[in-house]
C-alpha positions in Angstrom: 10.0 55.1 42.3 10.7 51.4 42.0 13.9 50.0 43.5 16.1 47.5 41.9 16.4 44.0 44.2 20.1 43.4 43.9 21.1 39.8 42.1 22.0 36.8 45.2 25.8 36.1 43.5 26.4 32.9 41.7 22.7 33.9 40.2 22.3 33.4 36.7 20.1 35.9 34.8 19.1 35.6 31.4 20.0 32.8 28.9 22.7 30.7 28.9 25.4 32.0 26.3 26.6 28.0 26.3 22.9 26.7 26.1 21.7 29.4 23.9 25.1 28.8 21.2 24.3 25.2 21.2 20.6 25.7 20.5 21.7 28.2 17.9 23.6 25.7 16.0 21.7 23.2 16.6 18.6 24.7 14.8 20.9 26.1 11.9 21.9 22.4 11.7 18.1 21.4 11.0 17.4 24.2 9.1 20.5 23.1 6.5 19.7 22.3 4.0 21.2 18.8 2.1 22.1 19.4 -1.1 23.3 15.8 -1.6 19.8 14.5 -0.9 18.1 16.7 -2.9 19.4 16.2 -5.7 19.6 12.0 -5.7 16.1 12.7 -5.5 15.6 15.1 -8.1 17.3 12.6 -10.0 14.9 9.7 -8.9 12.0 11.5 -9.5 13.1 12.0 -13.3 14.3 7.9 -13.3 11.1 7.3 -12.1 8.8 10.2 -14.1 10.6 9.8 -17.6 8.4 6.1 -18.4 5.5 7.6 -17.2 5.9 10.3 -19.2 6.3 8.0 -22.0 3.7 6.0 -21.2 1.3 8.4 -21.2 2.3 10.6 -24.4 2.2 7.1 -26.2 -1.3 6.2 -25.7 -2.5 9.3 -27.6 -0.1 8.4 -30.5 -1.6 6.9 -34.0 0.0 3.2 -34.5 1.6 5.2 -38.2 3.2 8.2 -36.1 4.5 6.5 -33.1 6.9 4.7 -35.9 8.0 7.8 -37.3 8.4 10.4 -34.6 10.5 10.8 -31.2 9.3 8.6 -28.5 10.0 11.1 -26.0 8.2 13.8 -28.1 4.0 15.1 -27.5 2.2 14.0 -30.3 0.9 17.0 -32.9 -2.7 15.6 -32.8 -4.1 13.7 -29.6 -6.7 10.8 -30.6 -8.9 8.8 -28.1 -8.7 5.3 -30.6 -6.7 3.7 -28.5 -8.8 3.9 -25.5 -11.7 3.3 -27.6 -10.4 0.1 -29.0 -9.2 -0.8 -25.8 -12.7 -0.7 -24.1 -14.1 -2.3 -27.1 -11.7 -5.4 -26.2 -13.9 -6.2 -23.4 -11.6 -4.1 -20.9 -14.5 -3.0 -18.4 -15.5 -6.9 -17.8 -11.6 -7.0 -17.0 -11.1 -3.9 -14.7 -14.9 -5.2 -12.9 -13.3 -8.3 -12.4 -10.0 -7.2 -11.0 -12.0 -4.5 -8.6 -14.2 -7.2 -7.7 -11.3 -9.9 -6.8 -9.4 -6.5 -5.2 -12.0 -5.0 -2.7 -13.2 -8.9 -2.0 -9.7 -9.9 -0.5 -8.0 -7.2 0.9 -11.6 -6.4 2.6 -11.6 -9.4 5.4 -8.2 -9.6 5.5 -7.2 -6.2 6.9 -11.0 -6.8 9.5 -9.2 -9.9 10.1 -5.9 -9.2 10.1 -6.9 -5.9 12.6 -8.3 -8.1 15.0 -5.9 -11.2 15.2 -3.5 -8.1 16.0 -5.2 -6.6 18.5 -5.7 -10.4 20.1 -1.9 -11.1 19.7 -0.9 -8.0 21.4 -3.9 -7.5 24.5 -3.0 -11.6 25.3 0.5 -11.5 24.9 0.6 -13.9 28.1 -1.4 -16.8 26.7 1.1 -19.4 24.8 -1.9 -20.0 22.7 -1.8 -16.4 21.2 1.6 -16.6 21.3 1.9 -20.0 19.3 -0.4 -18.2 16.8 1.6 -15.0 16.2 4.4 -17.5 15.1 2.0 -19.2 12.8 1.5 -15.6 11.0 5.2 -15.0 11.4 6.1 -18.7 9.4 3.6 -17.7 7.2 6.0 -14.6 5.7 8.2 -17.4 5.1 6.1 -19.2 2.8 5.9 -17.5 -1.4 3.3 -18.7 -3.0 5.1 -19.9 -5.7 5.8 -23.0 -3.4 2.6 -23.9 -2.7 0.6 -22.8 -5.7 -0.1 -26.2 -6.7 -1.5 -27.9 -3.0 -3.8 -24.0 -3.4 -4.5 -25.4 -6.5 -5.8 -28.6 -5.6 -7.9 -27.4 -2.4 -9.5 -25.3 -5.0 -10.2 -27.9 -7.6 -11.8 -29.4 -4.3 -13.8 -26.9 -2.9 -15.4 -26.8 -6.9 -14.3 -23.6 -7.5 -12.0 -23.4 -10.1 -12.7 -20.3 -12.7 -14.7 -18.3 -10.6 -13.7 -14.8 -8.6 -13.7 -16.7 -5.2 -10.7 -18.8 -6.6 -8.4 -15.6 -6.5 -10.2 -14.2 -3.7 -9.5 -17.1 -1.1 -5.9 -17.5 -1.1 -5.4 -13.9 -1.5 -6.1 -13.3 1.7 -4.9 -16.2 3.1 -1.1 -14.5 1.9 -2.0 -10.9 2.8 -2.5 -11.7 6.3 0.8 -12.8 7.9 2.9 -9.7 6.7 -1.1 -7.3 7.7 -0.6 -8.7 11.6 3.1 -7.9 11.8 1.6 -4.4 10.9 -0.8 -3.5 12.5 1.1 -5.6 15.9 3.4 -3.5 15.9 1.2 -0.2 15.4 -0.8 -1.4 18.1 1.9 -2.3 20.6 2.5 1.9 20.4 -0.7 2.9 22.0 -0.2 3.8 25.4 -2.0 1.5 27.8 -3.3 4.3 29.4 -5.9 4.4 27.0 -7.1 1.1 27.3 -6.9 1.0 31.0 -9.0 3.7 31.1 -11.8 2.3 28.9 -11.6 -1.4 31.4 -12.3 1.6 34.2 -14.9 2.8 32.3 -16.8 -0.5 31.7 -15.8 -1.6 28.5 -15.4 -4.7 27.2 -12.8 -5.4 25.1 -14.9 -5.7 21.6 -15.9 -2.5 22.4 -12.3 -0.9 23.1 -11.0 -2.9 19.9 -13.4 -0.7 17.7 -13.7 2.0 19.8 -10.0 2.5 20.8 -8.0 0.2 18.8 -9.5 0.9 15.6 -9.2 4.8 15.9 -5.7 4.9 16.6 -4.3 2.6 14.2 -6.0 3.7 11.0 -2.3 4.6 9.4 -1.4 1.5 9.7 -4.7 0.0 8.4 -4.1 2.5 5.5 -0.9 1.2 5.1 -2.0 -2.6 4.5 -4.8 -1.8 2.9 -3.2 0.1 0.2 0.1 -2.5 0.1 -2.3 -5.0 -0.2 -4.1 -4.0 -3.0 -1.4 -3.4 -5.1 -0.2 -6.9 -5.1 -3.8 -7.8 -5.3 -4.8 -6.0 -7.9 -1.3 -6.7 -9.7 -1.6 -10.0 -9.1 -0.9 -12.8 -11.6 0.4 -16.2 -10.9 -3.1 -16.9 -9.2 -5.7 -15.6 -11.8 -3.7 -17.5 -14.3 -3.5 -21.2 -12.5 -7.3 -20.6 -10.6 -9.1 -19.1 -14.2 -9.5 -20.6 -17.4 -12.7 -18.5 -19.5 -11.6 -14.6 -20.5 -15.4 -13.7 -18.6 -13.3 -14.2 -15.1 -9.6 -13.1 -15.8 -8.6 -9.7 -14.6 -6.5 -6.6 -15.7 -2.8 -8.9 -15.7 -4.4 -11.8 -17.8 -6.0 -8.4 -19.7 -2.8 -6.8 -20.5 -1.1 -10.3 -21.5 -3.9 -11.0 -24.1 -4.2 -7.1 -25.4 -0.2 -7.8 -26.1 -0.5 -10.8 -28.7 -3.8 -9.4 -29.7 -2.8 -6.2 -30.4 0.9 -7.4 -31.9 2.6 -4.5 -32.7 -0.1 -1.9 -31.6 2.7 0.0 -28.9 -0.1 2.9 -28.6 -2.8 1.0 -27.9 -1.2 -1.3 -25.3 0.2 1.7 -23.6 -3.6 2.5 -23.4 -4.5 -0.6 -21.8 -1.4 0.0 -19.1 -2.4 3.5 -18.0 -6.5 2.8 -17.7 -5.0 -0.2 -15.5 -2.5 1.8 -13.1 -4.9 5.1 -13.0 -6.6 3.4 -9.6 -3.5 2.5 -8.3 -2.7 6.0 -8.6 -5.5 7.6 -7.3 -5.3 5.0 -4.6 -2.0 6.2 -3.4 -2.5 10.2 -3.7 -5.5 9.4 -1.2 -3.7 7.6 1.5 -0.5 9.0 0.7 0.1 10.5 4.3 -1.4 7.9 5.9 0.8 5.1 4.1 4.0 6.9 4.8 2.4 7.6 8.8 2.1 4.2 9.0 5.3 3.2 7.2 7.1 4.6 9.9 5.1 4.7 13.4 4.3 1.6 13.6 7.8 0.2 14.0 10.0 3.2 16.4 10.4 0.9 19.2 
C-alpha cells in the first residue's frame, strides 16, 4: 500500500494561480483577432488588386469593345490579338535586353555587396574599412538624377554609349550602397561563436565567408536580389540617357514607344504592361518568404 509523503509547509504544489491566470490572459490576448487591422488589410488588398484586375481583363478585350463596355466587366469573348500585336512589335527583343541588364547588374552587385559587407563587419576595428563603410553610407544620399550628367560623360569616355554595358555598370554602382547596408546588418546578427568555431576548425576568412556567412544570410541576399531586380527592371532614366538605337531599348522605353505607337489602343498597351509585370510577380512569388524574413531579421538589433 502506497504511503503519501506530507508536503512541507510553504511548498507550492501544481501551478501558481497567479502565473496561470497571467499566462491564460497572455495566450488569450495573442489569439484575439485584430478586426481593425484585418479590415484595413482587406481594404488595401482591394485597392491594389482592382488596377491589376482591370489591366488583365483589358488586355483580352478588342479595341472596339473596350470603349462600349464597362471597364471592369470581363470581355464576353477573350482575344489574344493584343498580345500578338505587342510581340510582333519587337517586344521579345526589348524583353531580352531587360533580362540581360537586370541579371548582369543584380548578380555582380549582390556578390560585391556581400563581400564588402562581410569585410566591414568582420574588420570593424580597421580604420580603412570603417572609412569604406562610410563611403557606402554616403552613397545612399546621392540620387541618380543628381549625377546623371557625370555618368553620361564617363560612359562617353569609355566608348560604351548605346550599349547594354552602359546601363549595367551604373546600375551596379547605385545598387551597392543599400545592399551593403542590408547585408551588413544581417551579418552582424550571426552569432560570433559560429565564426570562432570555424576559426578553431582551421577555416580561413575566405572559407568562413562562403561556407558560413553566405548560407546564413540567404534571406538578406534574396531581399537584395528582389529589391534591386525590381528597380533595375523598371529603370527608365539610364536607358533613356545612355542608349539611342531601338535595338538597345529596354522594357520601360518600349512601353513609352508602345503608348505613342498604339495611340488610343488601350488593350494593346494593357497587354504590353501585363507582359512586363509577369517576371516581377513571379520573382516576388518565388522569394516572398525570404524577402519578408530578410527585411525584418537584418534590423532586429
